MIDO-868422 format. One record per residue: residue in three letters; x, y, z of N, C-alpha, C in turn. Coordinates in steps of 0.05 Angstrom, whole numbers, plus 5000, padded with zeros to 4 digits. Layout:
BEGIN
ALA; X; Y; Z; X; Y; Z; X; Y; Z
...
END
This chain:
BEGIN
UNK; 1251; 5759; 2511; 1226; 5784; 2520; 1206; 5769; 2531
UNK; 1195; 5751; 2509; 1171; 5735; 2514; 1170; 5723; 2542
UNK; 1197; 5705; 2540; 1197; 5688; 2564; 1194; 5708; 2594
UNK; 1210; 5726; 2590; 1210; 5750; 2615; 1184; 5758; 2619
UNK; 1167; 5768; 2601; 1139; 5774; 2608; 1124; 5753; 2618
UNK; 1126; 5733; 2603; 1108; 5705; 2619; 1116; 5701; 2645
UNK; 1144; 5702; 2652; 1154; 5695; 2679; 1139; 5721; 2699
UNK; 1141; 5746; 2690; 1133; 5767; 2704; 1101; 5765; 2713
UNK; 1089; 5756; 2691; 1062; 5746; 2695; 1054; 5728; 2723
UNK; 1070; 5706; 2716; 1071; 5682; 2739; 1077; 5691; 2767
UNK; 1101; 5717; 2762; 1110; 5722; 2793; 1086; 5736; 2802
UNK; 1069; 5751; 2786; 1048; 5769; 2802; 1026; 5750; 2804
UNK; 1020; 5724; 2794; 0998; 5706; 2802; 1009; 5698; 2833
UNK; 1034; 5685; 2831; 1042; 5679; 2863; 1039; 5700; 2878
UNK; 1042; 5723; 2877; 1037; 5743; 2896; 1009; 5750; 2903
UNK; 0991; 5740; 2883; 0963; 5747; 2893; 0951; 5726; 2921
UNK; 0967; 5715; 2921; 0956; 5693; 2944; 0982; 5693; 2966
UNK; 0987; 5717; 2973; 1012; 5719; 2997; 1005; 5697; 3021
UNK; 0981; 5691; 3029; 0977; 5675; 3051; 0991; 5644; 3045
UNK; 0984; 5638; 3022; 0997; 5609; 3019; 1027; 5607; 3016
UNK; 1035; 5625; 3004; 1069; 5624; 3000; 1079; 5633; 3031
UNK; 1067; 5650; 3043; 1074; 5657; 3070; 1071; 5633; 3087
UNK; 1050; 5618; 3085; 1047; 5590; 3098; 1069; 5572; 3093
UNK; 1072; 5572; 3068; 1094; 5550; 3056; 1125; 5558; 3070
UNK; 1131; 5583; 3069; 1154; 5594; 3078; 1158; 5594; 3106
UNK; 1132; 5599; 3120; 1135; 5607; 3149; 1136; 5578; 3165
UNK; 1118; 5558; 3157; 1113; 5531; 3170; 1141; 5514; 3180
UNK; 1155; 5517; 3160; 1182; 5502; 3164; 1198; 5518; 3188
UNK; 1201; 5543; 3183; 1214; 5557; 3207; 1199; 5552; 3235
UNK; 1174; 5551; 3236; 1159; 5547; 3264; 1168; 5521; 3273
UNK; 1170; 5501; 3252; 1172; 5473; 3260; 1200; 5474; 3271
UNK; 1219; 5485; 3260; 1250; 5488; 3269; 1253; 5503; 3292
UNK; 1235; 5522; 3299; 1235; 5536; 3324; 1227; 5516; 3348
UNK; 1200; 5504; 3339; 1189; 5488; 3361; 1205; 5469; 3371
UNK; 1219; 5451; 3351; 1236; 5429; 3359; 1258; 5439; 3376
UNK; 1271; 5461; 3366; 1295; 5476; 3377; 1283; 5480; 3411
UNK; 1261; 5492; 3414; 1249; 5495; 3438; 1244; 5475; 3460
UNK; 1235; 5448; 3443; 1231; 5429; 3462; 1255; 5415; 3468
UNK; 1277; 5420; 3450; 1304; 5408; 3461; 1317; 5422; 3487
UNK; 1315; 5449; 3481; 1323; 5462; 3509; 1304; 5456; 3535
UNK; 1278; 5450; 3527; 1263; 5446; 3553; 1269; 5422; 3565
UNK; 1278; 5396; 3550; 1281; 5373; 3562; 1310; 5371; 3568
UNK; 1326; 5391; 3559; 1354; 5384; 3565; 1367; 5367; 3550
UNK; 1357; 5359; 3526; 1375; 5336; 3508; 1371; 5346; 3481
UNK; 1392; 5341; 3471; 1397; 5348; 3440; 1391; 5324; 3422
UNK; 1364; 5320; 3417; 1354; 5302; 3400; 1359; 5306; 3373
UNK; 1357; 5328; 3360; 1359; 5343; 3333; 1383; 5357; 3336
UNK; 1406; 5351; 3329; 1432; 5373; 3323; 1425; 5394; 3305
UNK; 1427; 5418; 3312; 1419; 5439; 3292; 1432; 5442; 3265
UNK; 1454; 5429; 3264; 1472; 5428; 3238; 1458; 5406; 3222
UNK; 1452; 5387; 3233; 1435; 5363; 3215; 1408; 5369; 3208
UNK; 1391; 5384; 3230; 1363; 5385; 3228; 1358; 5410; 3207
UNK; 1372; 5431; 3210; 1361; 5454; 3194; 1363; 5447; 3165
UNK; 1388; 5430; 3152; 1383; 5429; 3124; 1362; 5410; 3116
UNK; 1349; 5390; 3136; 1329; 5378; 3134; 1306; 5394; 3130
UNK; 1299; 5414; 3146; 1276; 5433; 3147; 1280; 5445; 3120
UNK; 1301; 5456; 3109; 1302; 5470; 3084; 1285; 5455; 3064
UNK; 1299; 5430; 3063; 1288; 5413; 3044; 1256; 5403; 3044
UNK; 1249; 5399; 3069; 1221; 5399; 3073; 1207; 5426; 3066
UNK; 1217; 5446; 3065; 1204; 5471; 3060; 1201; 5475; 3027
UNK; 1222; 5463; 3015; 1221; 5461; 2986; 1197; 5442; 2974
UNK; 1185; 5429; 2990; 1162; 5408; 2983; 1140; 5428; 2976
UNK; 1141; 5449; 2992; 1117; 5466; 2983; 1118; 5486; 2962
UNK; 1144; 5485; 2950; 1152; 5495; 2923; 1138; 5480; 2903
UNK; 1136; 5452; 2908; 1127; 5437; 2891; 1096; 5439; 2890
UNK; 1087; 5447; 2910; 1056; 5453; 2912; 1048; 5479; 2894
UNK; 1065; 5498; 2900; 1059; 5526; 2888; 1065; 5519; 2858
UNK; 1084; 5506; 2847; 1085; 5509; 2818; 1062; 5487; 2808
UNK; 1060; 5466; 2819; 1036; 5453; 2810; 1011; 5461; 2808
UNK; 1005; 5478; 2828; 0980; 5494; 2827; 0976; 5513; 2805
UNK; 1005; 5526; 2805; 1005; 5548; 2778; 1001; 5540; 2753
UNK; 1007; 5517; 2746; 1003; 5512; 2718; 0977; 5496; 2716
UNK; 0969; 5478; 2740; 0946; 5467; 2734; 0920; 5489; 2739
UNK; 0924; 5510; 2748; 0901; 5531; 2750; 0896; 5544; 2720
UNK; 0920; 5542; 2708; 0922; 5561; 2687; 0907; 5538; 2664
UNK; 0917; 5514; 2663; 0903; 5492; 2648; 0873; 5497; 2652
UNK; 0862; 5499; 2678; 0836; 5495; 2685; 0817; 5516; 2675
UNK; 0833; 5542; 2676; 0813; 5569; 2668; 0822; 5575; 2639
UNK; 0833; 5559; 2627; 0836; 5561; 2595; 0862; 5586; 2586
UNK; 0873; 5594; 2608; 0893; 5611; 2602; 0912; 5603; 2582
UNK; 0915; 5576; 2587; 0941; 5566; 2571; 0930; 5566; 2542
UNK; 0908; 5559; 2537; 0896; 5561; 2506; 0899; 5585; 2497
UNK; 0900; 5608; 2509; 0897; 5635; 2498; 0930; 5642; 2495
UNK; 0949; 5632; 2510; 0975; 5636; 2504; 0989; 5621; 2489
UNK; 0974; 5600; 2475; 0986; 5582; 2462; 0989; 5595; 2434
UNK; 0975; 5620; 2431; 0973; 5630; 2401; 1006; 5647; 2401
UNK; 1020; 5646; 2426; 1042; 5661; 2421; 1064; 5643; 2411
UNK; 1088; 5650; 2398; 1106; 5632; 2388; 1127; 5624; 2404
UNK; 1122; 5618; 2431; 1138; 5609; 2449; 1134; 5576; 2448
UNK; 1163; 5559; 2458; 1163; 5534; 2459; 1148; 5524; 2479
UNK; 1147; 5498; 2483; 1139; 5484; 2511; 1162; 5489; 2532
UNK; 1185; 5487; 2520; 1206; 5494; 2539; 1210; 5521; 2551
UNK; 1202; 5543; 2534; 1194; 5569; 2542; 1175; 5573; 2564
UNK; 1153; 5555; 2558; 1132; 5556; 2580; 1141; 5551; 2606
UNK; 1154; 5527; 2607; 1164; 5511; 2634; 1184; 5531; 2642
UNK; 1203; 5545; 2628; 1223; 5562; 2638; 1206; 5585; 2655
UNK; 1188; 5595; 2636; 1173; 5615; 2646; 1155; 5613; 2675
UNK; 1147; 5588; 2680; 1138; 5581; 2703; 1157; 5577; 2727
UNK; 1182; 5570; 2719; 1203; 5561; 2736; 1215; 5587; 2750
UNK; 1225; 5605; 2730; 1239; 5625; 2736; 1231; 5642; 2761
UNK; 1205; 5649; 2764; 1196; 5666; 2792; 1198; 5647; 2815
UNK; 1197; 5619; 2812; 1194; 5600; 2833; 1226; 5602; 2850
UNK; 1245; 5599; 2828; 1270; 5598; 2841; 1284; 5618; 2860
UNK; 1275; 5640; 2860; 1280; 5662; 2876; 1266; 5651; 2911
UNK; 1239; 5645; 2906; 1225; 5640; 2926; 1239; 5614; 2942
UNK; 1246; 5595; 2930; 1262; 5574; 2943; 1286; 5579; 2952
UNK; 1298; 5599; 2940; 1323; 5606; 2953; 1319; 5625; 2976
UNK; 1295; 5639; 2976; 1289; 5655; 2999; 1288; 5637; 3025
UNK; 1268; 5616; 3019; 1262; 5594; 3039; 1288; 5584; 3051
UNK; 1309; 5578; 3034; 1337; 5564; 3046; 1348; 5591; 3064
UNK; 1347; 5609; 3059; 1363; 5637; 3068; 1350; 5641; 3096
UNK; 1324; 5642; 3092; 1312; 5645; 3120; 1311; 5619; 3138
UNK; 1311; 5598; 3131; 1320; 5569; 3148; 1347; 5572; 3161
UNK; 1366; 5582; 3142; 1393; 5581; 3157; 1396; 5608; 3173
UNK; 1382; 5623; 3169; 1382; 5650; 3185; 1368; 5643; 3216
UNK; 1350; 5628; 3212; 1334; 5626; 3235; 1352; 5604; 3254
UNK; 1363; 5584; 3237; 1379; 5563; 3250; 1403; 5582; 3263
UNK; 1414; 5600; 3249; 1438; 5615; 3261; 1427; 5627; 3286
UNK; 1406; 5637; 3292; 1393; 5651; 3315; 1389; 5632; 3335
UNK; 1387; 5605; 3326; 1381; 5582; 3342; 1412; 5570; 3355
UNK; 1428; 5576; 3341; 1454; 5568; 3351; 1469; 5557; 3332
UNK; 1464; 5555; 3306; 1484; 5543; 3286; 1503; 5559; 3280
UNK; 1527; 5548; 3278; 1556; 5564; 3276; 1549; 5577; 3249
UNK; 1559; 5601; 3247; 1553; 5621; 3220; 1587; 5620; 3210
UNK; 1588; 5602; 3187; 1614; 5603; 3171; 1610; 5600; 3142
UNK; 1632; 5595; 3127; 1626; 5593; 3100; 1608; 5564; 3090
UNK; 1610; 5545; 3110; 1591; 5524; 3106; 1561; 5533; 3098
UNK; 1554; 5556; 3107; 1526; 5561; 3097; 1520; 5570; 3074
UNK; 1536; 5584; 3063; 1543; 5594; 3034; 1545; 5568; 3011
UNK; 1560; 5551; 3023; 1562; 5525; 3009; 1537; 5509; 3008
UNK; 1529; 5506; 3033; 1498; 5492; 3033; 1478; 5507; 3020
UNK; 1477; 5530; 3014; 1460; 5547; 2999; 1462; 5542; 2968
UNK; 1492; 5542; 2958; 1495; 5529; 2934; 1490; 5504; 2928
UNK; 1491; 5485; 2941; 1487; 5457; 2941; 1456; 5452; 2937
UNK; 1441; 5472; 2951; 1412; 5472; 2944; 1400; 5478; 2918
UNK; 1413; 5493; 2909; 1402; 5504; 2883; 1392; 5483; 2861
UNK; 1407; 5461; 2855; 1394; 5441; 2840; 1367; 5427; 2851
UNK; 1371; 5425; 2882; 1353; 5417; 2895; 1321; 5429; 2892
UNK; 1324; 5459; 2891; 1305; 5479; 2887; 1292; 5473; 2862
UNK; 1309; 5469; 2840; 1300; 5464; 2817; 1289; 5433; 2810
UNK; 1297; 5423; 2826; 1284; 5389; 2826; 1258; 5388; 2834
UNK; 1254; 5409; 2858; 1224; 5409; 2867; 1207; 5422; 2848
UNK; 1217; 5446; 2836; 1202; 5462; 2818; 1192; 5444; 2796
UNK; 1212; 5425; 2780; 1207; 5412; 2760; 1184; 5391; 2770
UNK; 1189; 5381; 2795; 1167; 5365; 2797; 1140; 5370; 2799
UNK; 1142; 5394; 2810; 1109; 5407; 2815; 1100; 5411; 2784
UNK; 1115; 5424; 2765; 1112; 5429; 2737; 1100; 5404; 2726
UNK; 1115; 5384; 2732; 1107; 5357; 2724; 1082; 5348; 2728
UNK; 1078; 5346; 2756; 1049; 5344; 2767; 1028; 5360; 2756
UNK; 1032; 5383; 2753; 1012; 5405; 2749; 1009; 5400; 2714
UNK; 1022; 5392; 2697; 1013; 5386; 2672; 1004; 5357; 2668
UNK; 1006; 5339; 2689; 0987; 5316; 2685; 0962; 5314; 2700
UNK; 0963; 5332; 2722; 0937; 5327; 2740; 0921; 5354; 2738
UNK; 0898; 5349; 2749; 0879; 5376; 2755; 0885; 5391; 2777
UNK; 0877; 5416; 2777; 0889; 5433; 2799; 0876; 5421; 2830
UNK; 0852; 5405; 2826; 0843; 5392; 2849; 0859; 5373; 2858
UNK; 0868; 5356; 2842; 0889; 5335; 2847; 0913; 5337; 2851
UNK; 0923; 5359; 2845; 0951; 5367; 2848; 0956; 5373; 2879
UNK; 0934; 5386; 2894; 0936; 5391; 2917; 0935; 5365; 2937
UNK; 0920; 5344; 2934; 0922; 5318; 2946; 0953; 5303; 2939
UNK; 0963; 5303; 2914; 0983; 5291; 2912; 1010; 5303; 2921
UNK; 1011; 5332; 2922; 1035; 5346; 2931; 1029; 5342; 2963
UNK; 1009; 5339; 2978; 1005; 5336; 3005; 1020; 5311; 3016
UNK; 1010; 5291; 2998; 1024; 5264; 3001; 1056; 5262; 2998
UNK; 1066; 5281; 2979; 1094; 5284; 2972; 1109; 5298; 2994
UNK; 1094; 5314; 3004; 1105; 5327; 3035; 1114; 5310; 3053
UNK; 1097; 5294; 3052; 1101; 5271; 3077; 1122; 5252; 3071
UNK; 1124; 5246; 3039; 1144; 5224; 3032; 1171; 5239; 3033
UNK; 1175; 5264; 3029; 1200; 5280; 3032; 1207; 5278; 3060
UNK; 1188; 5286; 3079; 1196; 5284; 3109; 1207; 5255; 3115
UNK; 1194; 5235; 3109; 1199; 5210; 3118; 1225; 5188; 3102
UNK; 1228; 5204; 3080; 1249; 5189; 3066; 1277; 5203; 3062
UNK; 1281; 5231; 3067; 1301; 5243; 3063; 1314; 5237; 3086
UNK; 1309; 5230; 3114; 1324; 5227; 3134; 1328; 5251; 3154
UNK; 1309; 5266; 3149; 1309; 5288; 3169; 1297; 5286; 3194
UNK; 1284; 5264; 3202; 1272; 5255; 3228; 1286; 5234; 3236
UNK; 1300; 5218; 3222; 1317; 5194; 3236; 1337; 5189; 3213
UNK; 1357; 5172; 3227; 1384; 5166; 3210; 1371; 5142; 3194
UNK; 1378; 5144; 3165; 1374; 5125; 3148; 1386; 5097; 3150
UNK; 1412; 5100; 3165; 1427; 5076; 3169; 1414; 5057; 3187
UNK; 1386; 5067; 3200; 1379; 5046; 3216; 1364; 5026; 3201
UNK; 1358; 5027; 3177; 1344; 5012; 3158; 1363; 4990; 3143
UNK; 1352; 4968; 3138; 1368; 4947; 3121; 1380; 4960; 3096
UNK; 1395; 4940; 3083; 1411; 4954; 3057; 1391; 4955; 3028
UNK; 1369; 4935; 3034; 1346; 4935; 3014; 1333; 4963; 3017
UNK; 1319; 4968; 3038; 1303; 4991; 3044; 1319; 5017; 3042
UNK; 1341; 5013; 3045; 1363; 5042; 3050; 1367; 5045; 3014
UNK; 1371; 5021; 3002; 1376; 5025; 2977; 1354; 5038; 2958
UNK; 1328; 5034; 2968; 1304; 5042; 2953; 1301; 5073; 2960
UNK; 1310; 5080; 2989; 1307; 5109; 2997; 1326; 5123; 2976
UNK; 1349; 5113; 2976; 1373; 5132; 2960; 1369; 5129; 2936
UNK; 1349; 5116; 2921; 1345; 5114; 2893; 1327; 5137; 2885
UNK; 1307; 5151; 2909; 1301; 5174; 2906; 1316; 5197; 2913
UNK; 1310; 5220; 2905; 1330; 5241; 2907; 1330; 5258; 2933
UNK; 1309; 5250; 2953; 1307; 5269; 2977; 1335; 5259; 2994
UNK; 1337; 5238; 2998; 1360; 5232; 3016; 1388; 5243; 3009
UNK; 1389; 5240; 2982; 1415; 5257; 2971; 1416; 5286; 2969
UNK; 1391; 5299; 2966; 1391; 5320; 2974; 1398; 5335; 3004
UNK; 1384; 5317; 3024; 1393; 5324; 3054; 1424; 5317; 3052
UNK; 1437; 5293; 3045; 1464; 5294; 3050; 1481; 5311; 3034
UNK; 1472; 5324; 3014; 1490; 5345; 3002; 1487; 5369; 3017
UNK; 1464; 5375; 3027; 1462; 5397; 3043; 1482; 5402; 3071
UNK; 1480; 5372; 3087; 1494; 5373; 3110; 1520; 5371; 3101
UNK; 1534; 5357; 3080; 1558; 5356; 3080; 1572; 5379; 3071
UNK; 1555; 5396; 3052; 1563; 5426; 3044; 1566; 5446; 3072
UNK; 1547; 5441; 3087; 1543; 5459; 3114; 1569; 5450; 3130
UNK; 1575; 5423; 3128; 1603; 5419; 3148; 1626; 5428; 3135
UNK; 1627; 5435; 3106; 1650; 5444; 3092; 1664; 5420; 3079
UNK; 1648; 5401; 3071; 1656; 5374; 3058; 1648; 5374; 3028
UNK; 1662; 5394; 3017; 1648; 5398; 2990; 1657; 5369; 2972
UNK; 1674; 5353; 2974; 1682; 5328; 2960; 1658; 5308; 2969
UNK; 1648; 5311; 2992; 1629; 5296; 2999; 1600; 5303; 2989
UNK; 1595; 5326; 2986; 1570; 5339; 2974; 1565; 5332; 2945
UNK; 1587; 5338; 2932; 1592; 5333; 2900; 1573; 5309; 2895
UNK; 1576; 5286; 2901; 1564; 5267; 2891; 1537; 5268; 2891
UNK; 1524; 5276; 2916; 1493; 5278; 2924; 1482; 5303; 2903
UNK; 1497; 5329; 2899; 1487; 5347; 2884; 1488; 5337; 2856
UNK; 1505; 5322; 2845; 1503; 5309; 2819; 1479; 5291; 2812
UNK; 1477; 5276; 2836; 1449; 5260; 2837; 1424; 5276; 2832
UNK; 1422; 5296; 2849; 1396; 5314; 2848; 1397; 5332; 2822
UNK; 1419; 5338; 2815; 1418; 5353; 2788; 1405; 5332; 2765
UNK; 1419; 5307; 2763; 1406; 5293; 2747; 1379; 5287; 2746
UNK; 1365; 5287; 2769; 1343; 5279; 2777; 1321; 5311; 2766
UNK; 1335; 5333; 2768; 1327; 5357; 2758; 1325; 5360; 2728
UNK; 1345; 5351; 2717; 1342; 5348; 2691; 1326; 5333; 2677
UNK; 1322; 5307; 2686; 1299; 5287; 2677; 1275; 5299; 2680
UNK; 1269; 5311; 2704; 1243; 5319; 2713; 1236; 5343; 2693
UNK; 1254; 5360; 2691; 1246; 5382; 2669; 1245; 5372; 2645
UNK; 1261; 5351; 2635; 1253; 5342; 2609; 1222; 5332; 2606
UNK; 1219; 5316; 2631; 1190; 5302; 2627; 1166; 5323; 2627
UNK; 1169; 5346; 2645; 1154; 5367; 2645; 1146; 5381; 2616
UNK; 1169; 5386; 2603; 1170; 5398; 2574; 1156; 5383; 2559
UNK; 1163; 5357; 2557; 1147; 5336; 2544; 1119; 5330; 2546
UNK; 1107; 5330; 2570; 1082; 5336; 2574; 1070; 5358; 2567
UNK; 1078; 5380; 2573; 1069; 5405; 2564; 1064; 5410; 2536
UNK; 1085; 5394; 2519; 1084; 5400; 2490; 1060; 5383; 2477
UNK; 1053; 5353; 2495; 1031; 5344; 2486; 1006; 5354; 2492
UNK; 1007; 5371; 2516; 0983; 5387; 2525; 0980; 5406; 2500
UNK; 0998; 5421; 2491; 0998; 5445; 2469; 0986; 5429; 2446
UNK; 0993; 5407; 2439; 0985; 5392; 2414; 0956; 5384; 2416
UNK; 0953; 5375; 2441; 0922; 5363; 2446; 0904; 5386; 2450
UNK; 0908; 5406; 2462; 0892; 5429; 2470; 0885; 5450; 2449
END
């Protein structure tokens, strides 16, 4: 019950700034529409919708990192955290309380992305549902990354770092170009990060290739578990120090 009350409070905090999350949800959709419009205008299919739509969904999740990082960093800056430390909640409870209201927002982003893609020509079949399922651990990964950054950095620093992260996600996931264009060394470095795996998982699931998606989903799940563990550890240290 304590966790639910804390999660409800965080949900209200997110809703107090509707412009920010509307921008985070809407910008990827606008980008998807613009790219599709340009393709039709020039008469060439540069970005196939079934390949580009999953990349746009993952690009949108990087804004979830911004929201989660800012949420926890602002609470640290205004001493709200110091007041709630008097409760019997553990560090894991606090991190879960921050994560719970963000998961539906990330899922809504994915649903809107694929709905927009369907209106632009994406084939509607069971692959969309499989892709949404494959993206759940990816959403948790981006939430955990934001909570870790929010626990480590100030509220002003979180904005700058996550802005850089948004670009990293865009250029290392493979949403703009095929990663096979790189040599084995660079490709190995890119696949050591979770973003290319996230995109490959979504694309394979969308195509109905469950067996091809599972290794990438497992990679993203492992990253999410590690990042949540680090976020809890950092938050616990903050509790003891502050």
